[in-house]
Backbone as a printed PyTorch tensor [residue, N CA C, xyz], in Angstrom:
tensor([[[  1.4310,  -1.3210,  -0.0330],
         [  0.1290,   0.1320,   0.0720],
         [  0.7720,   0.9650,   0.2060]],

        [[  1.6440,   0.8460,   1.0010],
         [  3.0250,   2.2200,   1.1510],
         [  3.8960,   2.6300,  -0.2900]],

        [[  3.6860,   0.9070,  -1.2550],
         [  4.8550,   1.6010,  -2.2680],
         [  3.4880,   2.3920,  -3.5100]],

        [[  3.1440,   1.5110,  -3.8250],
         [  1.6140,   1.4600,  -4.7310],
         [  1.4560,   3.2050,  -4.5990]],

        [[  1.0860,   3.9300,  -3.5300],
         [  0.7710,   5.5970,  -3.4620],
         [  1.8120,   6.2690,  -3.4990]],

        [[  2.7430,   6.0320,  -3.3710],
         [  3.9510,   6.4530,  -3.0470],
         [  4.5340,   7.5990,  -4.4400]],

        [[  4.9510,   8.8450,  -3.6460],
         [  5.1170,  10.0520,  -4.0980],
         [  5.5770,   9.9930,  -5.3610]],

        [[  6.5080,   9.5080,  -5.5410],
         [  7.5950,   9.5530,  -6.4860],
         [  6.7470,   8.2580,  -7.9260]],

        [[  6.6000,   8.8260,  -8.8300],
         [  6.4790,   7.4490, -10.2460],
         [  6.7330,   6.5840, -10.6190]],

        [[  7.9800,   6.5470, -10.9420],
         [  9.1950,   5.2430, -10.7990],
         [  9.0510,   3.9300,  -9.4780]],

        [[  8.9210,   5.2950,  -8.4160],
         [  8.4970,   3.1030,  -7.4470],
         [  7.0840,   3.0610,  -7.4570]],

        [[  6.1620,   3.7660,  -7.8620],
         [  4.9530,   3.3560,  -8.2290],
         [  5.0700,   2.3540,  -9.9180]],

        [[  5.5340,   2.2960, -10.3570],
         [  5.6230,   1.7710, -11.6290],
         [  6.6160,   0.2360, -11.3260]],

        [[  7.3600,   0.4640, -10.7370],
         [  8.4620,  -0.8820, -10.2490],
         [  7.3020,  -1.7580,  -9.1890]],

        [[  6.9250,  -1.1020,  -8.3900],
         [  6.1010,  -1.6580,  -7.5730],
         [  5.0600,  -2.4420,  -8.2400]],

        [[  3.8010,  -1.4870,  -9.0370],
         [  3.5930,  -2.5250,  -9.8680],
         [  3.8920,  -3.7000, -10.8620]],

        [[  5.5750,  -3.5030, -11.5350],
         [  5.8530,  -4.2970, -12.3540],
         [  6.0420,  -5.5700, -11.4510]],

        [[  6.5830,  -5.8360,  -9.9210],
         [  7.3630,  -5.9990,  -9.2010],
         [  5.5420,  -6.9730,  -8.4090]],

        [[  4.9050,  -6.9620,  -8.3570],
         [  2.7830,  -6.8850,  -8.2570],
         [  2.8700,  -8.2620,  -9.5360]],

        [[  2.8190,  -7.2200, -11.1360],
         [  2.5710,  -8.0420, -12.3480],
         [  3.4990,  -9.3620, -11.8600]],

        [[  4.9890,  -9.4150, -11.9100],
         [  5.5720, -10.0670, -12.0370],
         [  5.0450, -12.0010, -11.0460]],

        [[  4.5240, -11.3770,  -9.7390],
         [  3.8050, -12.6950,  -8.7750],
         [  2.7470, -12.8920,  -9.4010]],

        [[  2.1630, -12.0260, -10.1000],
         [  0.7380, -12.6610, -10.7750],
         [  1.3330, -13.7180, -11.6710]],

        [[  1.9690, -13.3890, -12.1390],
         [  2.8700, -14.2470, -13.7140],
         [  3.0640, -15.5350, -13.1180]],

        [[  3.9220, -15.1680, -11.4030],
         [  4.3840, -16.3460, -11.0450],
         [  3.4110, -17.6940, -10.3930]],

        [[  2.0010, -16.7890,  -9.7250],
         [  1.4390, -17.8850,  -9.3370],
         [  0.3900, -18.1130, -10.1640]],

        [[ -0.5300, -17.6150, -11.2590],
         [ -0.9100, -17.6470, -12.1530],
         [ -1.9230, -18.5650, -11.8110]],

        [[ -2.8860, -19.1730, -11.5400],
         [ -3.8660, -18.6890, -11.8970],
         [ -4.3140, -18.1020, -10.9390]],

        [[ -3.6590, -18.3850,  -9.4030],
         [ -4.6420, -18.1540,  -8.0740],
         [ -3.2790, -17.4500,  -7.3340]],

        [[ -3.9720, -15.5790,  -7.0510],
         [ -2.3500, -14.8450,  -6.9090],
         [ -2.4080, -14.9840,  -5.3710]],

        [[ -1.2320, -14.4100,  -4.8130],
         [ -1.3240, -14.6580,  -3.0490],
         [ -1.4780, -14.0720,  -2.7570]],

        [[ -2.6850, -12.9480,  -3.1920],
         [ -3.0740, -11.7010,  -2.7370],
         [ -4.2010, -11.9360,  -2.3740]],

        [[ -4.8430, -11.3560,  -1.2140],
         [ -6.0720, -11.5530,  -1.1700],
         [ -7.3810, -10.4210,  -1.5070]],

        [[ -8.3300, -10.0080,  -1.4550],
         [ -9.4870,  -9.9280,  -2.0920],
         [ -8.7700,  -8.0460,  -2.4900]],

        [[ -9.0720,  -7.2940,  -0.8790],
         [ -8.6120,  -6.6800,  -0.6210],
         [ -7.4900,  -6.2470,  -1.6220]],

        [[ -6.1760,  -6.7340,  -1.3320],
         [ -4.8960,  -5.7910,  -1.6610],
         [ -4.8570,  -6.4950,  -3.1050]],

        [[ -6.1020,  -6.8080,  -3.9810],
         [ -6.2650,  -7.0400,  -5.5250],
         [ -6.3920,  -5.7970,  -5.6580]],

        [[ -7.8510,  -5.1900,  -4.9890],
         [ -8.7990,  -4.1680,  -5.3340],
         [ -7.4770,  -3.1440,  -5.2030]],

        [[ -6.1830,  -3.2090,  -4.2180],
         [ -5.5710,  -1.5020,  -4.1660],
         [ -4.3800,  -1.8450,  -5.6070]],

        [[ -4.8560,  -2.8470,  -5.7710],
         [ -3.2740,  -2.9220,  -6.8470],
         [ -3.8560,  -2.6560,  -8.5220]],

        [[ -4.8150,  -3.0750,  -9.3510],
         [ -5.4430,  -3.1460, -10.6010],
         [ -5.8110,  -1.5460, -10.3890]],

        [[ -6.4620,  -0.7900,  -9.7340],
         [ -5.9660,   0.3840, -10.1910],
         [ -4.6240,   1.2350, -10.0220]],

        [[ -4.0960,   1.0360,  -9.7750],
         [ -2.4620,   1.6690,  -9.8040],
         [ -1.8700,   0.8020, -11.4590]],

        [[ -2.0350,  -0.1060, -11.4950],
         [ -2.4420,  -0.8600, -12.9760],
         [ -2.3060,   0.0390, -14.1310]],

        [[ -3.7860,   0.5680, -13.6850],
         [ -4.5190,   0.9980, -14.6190],
         [ -4.0000,   2.5950, -14.9670]],

        [[ -3.4390,   2.9410, -14.1480],
         [ -2.6450,   4.5050, -14.0120],
         [ -1.5670,   4.2240, -14.8470]],

        [[ -0.8970,   2.9590, -14.1830],
         [  0.6760,   2.7850, -15.4770],
         [  0.4540,   2.7930, -16.5220]],

        [[ -0.7050,   1.9140, -16.9470],
         [ -1.1190,   1.8900, -18.5330],
         [ -1.6510,   3.6250, -19.4170]],

        [[ -1.9250,   4.0970, -18.0660],
         [ -2.2050,   5.4820, -18.9630],
         [ -1.4440,   6.0120, -19.0370]],

        [[ -0.2880,   5.7020, -18.4030],
         [  1.0700,   6.8390, -18.7170],
         [  1.5880,   6.0900, -20.1400]],

        [[  1.3800,   4.9310, -20.6450],
         [  1.6530,   4.6110, -22.2490],
         [  1.0190,   5.8520, -23.2890]],

        [[  0.2110,   6.3680, -23.1150],
         [  0.1970,   7.8230, -23.7360],
         [  1.1900,   8.7340, -23.9050]],

        [[  2.1480,   8.9130, -22.7910],
         [  2.7610,   9.8720, -23.2070],
         [  3.8450,   8.6570, -22.9990]],

        [[  4.6610,   7.6190, -23.3270],
         [  5.4420,   6.9280, -23.4090],
         [  5.8620,   6.0810, -24.4540]],

        [[  5.9270,   6.5330, -25.8320],
         [  5.6710,   6.1090, -26.9920],
         [  6.9740,   5.3040, -28.1660]],

        [[  7.8330,   6.0090, -27.0330],
         [  9.3150,   5.5080, -27.9770],
         [ 10.1930,   4.8500, -27.0340]],

        [[ 11.0450,   3.6630, -27.5420],
         [ 11.8310,   3.2840, -27.1480],
         [ 12.7160,   3.9720, -26.7040]],

        [[ 13.4570,   4.9790, -27.2320],
         [ 14.4510,   5.6030, -26.3160],
         [ 13.5050,   7.0890, -25.0850]],

        [[ 12.3900,   7.0090, -24.9200],
         [ 11.7710,   7.6740, -23.5490],
         [ 12.6990,   6.8080, -22.1900]],

        [[ 12.6410,   7.0830, -21.1170],
         [ 12.6470,   6.6110, -19.7730],
         [ 11.3600,   5.4100, -19.2850]],

        [[ 11.6950,   4.5760, -19.3020],
         [ 11.1090,   4.0320, -19.0490],
         [  9.6300,   2.9960, -20.0100]],

        [[  9.9310,   3.3160, -20.9960],
         [  9.5430,   2.6600, -21.9510],
         [  9.8150,   0.8550, -21.6510]],

        [[ 10.8120,  -0.1220, -21.3710],
         [ 11.0990,  -0.8650, -21.2610],
         [ 10.4930,  -1.1230, -20.1670]],

        [[ 10.1950,  -0.5530, -19.0420],
         [  9.0410,  -1.2970, -18.3360],
         [  7.3890,  -1.0000, -18.2210]],

        [[  7.3610,  -0.0910, -19.1660],
         [  5.8930,  -0.1700, -19.4610],
         [  5.4360,  -1.4640, -20.6730]],

        [[  6.4720,  -1.3550, -20.8650],
         [  6.9220,  -2.9340, -22.2210],
         [  6.2590,  -3.6510, -21.5760]],

        [[  7.2250,  -4.2080, -20.4920],
         [  6.7910,  -5.2450, -19.5890],
         [  5.9660,  -5.2070, -19.4860]],

        [[  5.2230,  -4.6210, -18.2320],
         [  4.2390,  -4.1830, -18.2690],
         [  2.9620,  -4.9560, -19.2270]],

        [[  3.1740,  -4.3640, -20.5300],
         [  2.0470,  -4.9560, -21.3940],
         [  2.0850,  -6.6430, -21.5350]],

        [[  3.7500,  -6.9790, -21.3970],
         [  3.8560,  -8.2010, -22.2300],
         [  3.0030,  -8.6380, -20.8140]],

        [[  3.2320,  -8.9130, -19.3900],
         [  2.6750,  -9.8700, -18.3620],
         [  1.5030,  -9.0590, -18.6000]],

        [[  1.0990,  -8.4480, -18.3850],
         [ -0.6140,  -8.8010, -18.5280],
         [ -1.1360,  -9.3140, -20.0800]],

        [[ -0.3210,  -9.9560, -20.9510],
         [ -0.9650, -10.1990, -22.0560],
         [ -0.5070, -12.0630, -21.8700]],

        [[  0.3910, -12.2840, -21.2090],
         [  0.9080, -13.5090, -20.6340],
         [ -0.3440, -14.0460, -19.6530]],

        [[ -0.6870, -13.0300, -18.0640],
         [ -0.8130, -13.6670, -17.3850],
         [ -2.6990, -13.8550, -17.2190]],

        [[ -3.1890, -12.7970, -18.5180],
         [ -4.5330, -12.9540, -19.4580],
         [ -4.1770, -14.6050, -20.0740]],

        [[ -3.7660, -14.5150, -20.5790],
         [ -3.4180, -15.8900, -21.4740],
         [ -3.6040, -17.1180, -20.4010]],

        [[ -2.5200, -17.0400, -19.8400],
         [ -2.5660, -18.6630, -18.8870],
         [ -4.0520, -18.2400, -18.0890]],

        [[ -4.4770, -17.0310, -17.5290],
         [ -6.0800, -17.1700, -16.5640],
         [ -7.2740, -18.4030, -17.8440]],

        [[ -6.8930, -17.3300, -18.8340],
         [ -7.7670, -17.9520, -20.0470],
         [ -7.5950, -19.1160, -20.2340]],

        [[ -6.6380, -19.6660, -20.3100],
         [ -6.5890, -21.6560, -20.5620],
         [ -6.8620, -21.9180, -19.0390]],

        [[ -6.2530, -21.7130, -18.1670],
         [ -6.4340, -22.2960, -17.0890],
         [ -8.7330, -22.7100, -17.3000]],

        [[ -9.1490, -21.3720, -17.2320],
         [-10.4670, -21.1610, -17.6030],
         [-11.4250, -22.3510, -18.2970]],

        [[-10.5750, -22.6520, -19.5330],
         [-11.3930, -23.0800, -20.2390],
         [-10.5830, -24.7590, -20.0890]],

        [[ -9.5690, -25.3730, -19.8110],
         [ -9.3930, -25.9770, -18.6970],
         [-10.3720, -26.7890, -18.1100]],

        [[-10.4150, -26.1180, -16.5180],
         [-11.0680, -26.2310, -15.6990],
         [-12.7340, -26.4860, -16.6500]],

        [[-13.0190, -25.7370, -17.3680],
         [-14.6930, -25.3810, -18.2970],
         [-14.6180, -27.4710, -19.0530]],

        [[-14.0360, -27.5720, -19.8070],
         [-13.9760, -28.9410, -19.8580],
         [-13.8220, -29.9930, -19.7500]],

        [[-12.7020, -29.6600, -18.2510],
         [-12.9880, -31.2490, -16.9700],
         [-14.3070, -31.5930, -16.2870]],

        [[-14.7100, -29.7030, -16.3360],
         [-16.1030, -30.4420, -15.8390],
         [-17.1180, -30.6990, -17.0310]],

        [[-17.1900, -30.2410, -18.2550],
         [-17.7830, -31.0620, -18.7190],
         [-17.3920, -32.3570, -19.5010]],

        [[-16.6150, -33.1860, -19.1720],
         [-16.2800, -34.2310, -19.7560],
         [-17.1200, -35.3880, -19.2890]],

        [[-17.3470, -35.3380, -18.3940],
         [-18.0780, -36.8480, -17.6190],
         [-19.7000, -36.6090, -18.2580]],

        [[-20.0800, -35.6350, -18.9290],
         [-21.0110, -35.5500, -19.6890],
         [-21.0940, -36.0220, -20.9460]],

        [[-20.5140, -35.8020, -21.0770],
         [-20.3150, -35.7320, -22.8630],
         [-19.0850, -37.1600, -22.7080]],

        [[-18.4340, -38.1750, -21.9350],
         [-17.8590, -39.3480, -22.3610],
         [-18.6560, -40.2260, -22.0130]],

        [[-19.3580, -40.5690, -21.8780],
         [-20.1250, -41.8780, -21.7770],
         [-21.6690, -41.9120, -19.6860]],

        [[-21.3340, -40.4900, -19.4350],
         [-22.7130, -39.8710, -19.0790],
         [-23.9600, -40.7060, -20.1370]],

        [[-24.8990, -41.0360, -19.4570],
         [-25.9680, -41.1540, -19.7270],
         [-26.9110, -39.9950, -20.6730]],

        [[-27.4820, -40.6600, -21.8240],
         [-28.0510, -39.3800, -22.4070],
         [-29.3450, -38.5190, -21.7100]],

        [[-29.3080, -37.7240, -22.3940],
         [-31.3900, -36.6200, -22.2020],
         [-32.2670, -38.2190, -23.5260]],

        [[-33.3820, -38.0590, -23.1590],
         [-34.1350, -38.1190, -24.1520],
         [-34.5080, -37.2500, -25.0980]],

        [[-34.4360, -36.3230, -24.5760],
         [-34.0180, -34.9010, -26.0450],
         [-32.4460, -34.8160, -26.4170]],

        [[-31.2330, -35.7940, -26.4250],
         [-30.4680, -35.5570, -26.8570],
         [-30.0870, -35.4280, -28.5480]],

        [[-30.3380, -34.7500, -28.9600],
         [-30.4420, -35.3570, -31.0500],
         [-29.0180, -34.9170, -31.3340]],

        [[-28.0050, -36.3270, -30.5430],
         [-26.6170, -35.9530, -30.6840],
         [-26.5180, -37.6770, -31.6830]],

        [[-27.8150, -38.3880, -30.9510],
         [-28.0640, -39.6200, -31.8490],
         [-29.9660, -39.7880, -32.1410]],

        [[-29.7520, -40.2300, -33.5970],
         [-31.2830, -40.7020, -33.8390],
         [-32.3140, -41.8680, -33.3420]],

        [[-31.5450, -41.9480, -32.6040],
         [-32.3120, -43.6270, -31.5960],
         [-32.2540, -44.3500, -33.0200]],

        [[-31.5440, -44.6400, -34.0350],
         [-32.1140, -45.5560, -34.8210],
         [-30.1710, -46.6480, -34.7550]],

        [[-30.3770, -47.9620, -34.4970],
         [-29.5300, -48.6370, -35.0220],
         [-29.0960, -49.0740, -36.9560]],

        [[-28.0130, -48.3940, -37.4460],
         [-27.9330, -48.6990, -38.2680],
         [-26.5180, -50.2290, -38.1720]]])
């Protein structure tokens, strides 16, 4: 909390980057509680807003902002994949040998 609201913008940037690294390492379950996450995400959004003025690799902190975007992309992808896997696992008993409903149109009921 102290570093997320620090008066120095570079301290805030590096704090957000450290949080994103931790999100990355622990994905899909962050080691933060809900209140901590609610404090981190607004600062991530604020840091992303700084991208509007940091558009060239020659500018200070460009590499850090690029890393922030990269981490967001990687973590999001990981979470989506995990959620898809969970959904597929929860559906598999129904599709691989469970009983069919009478209205199930996957079989026409005729023996060929």
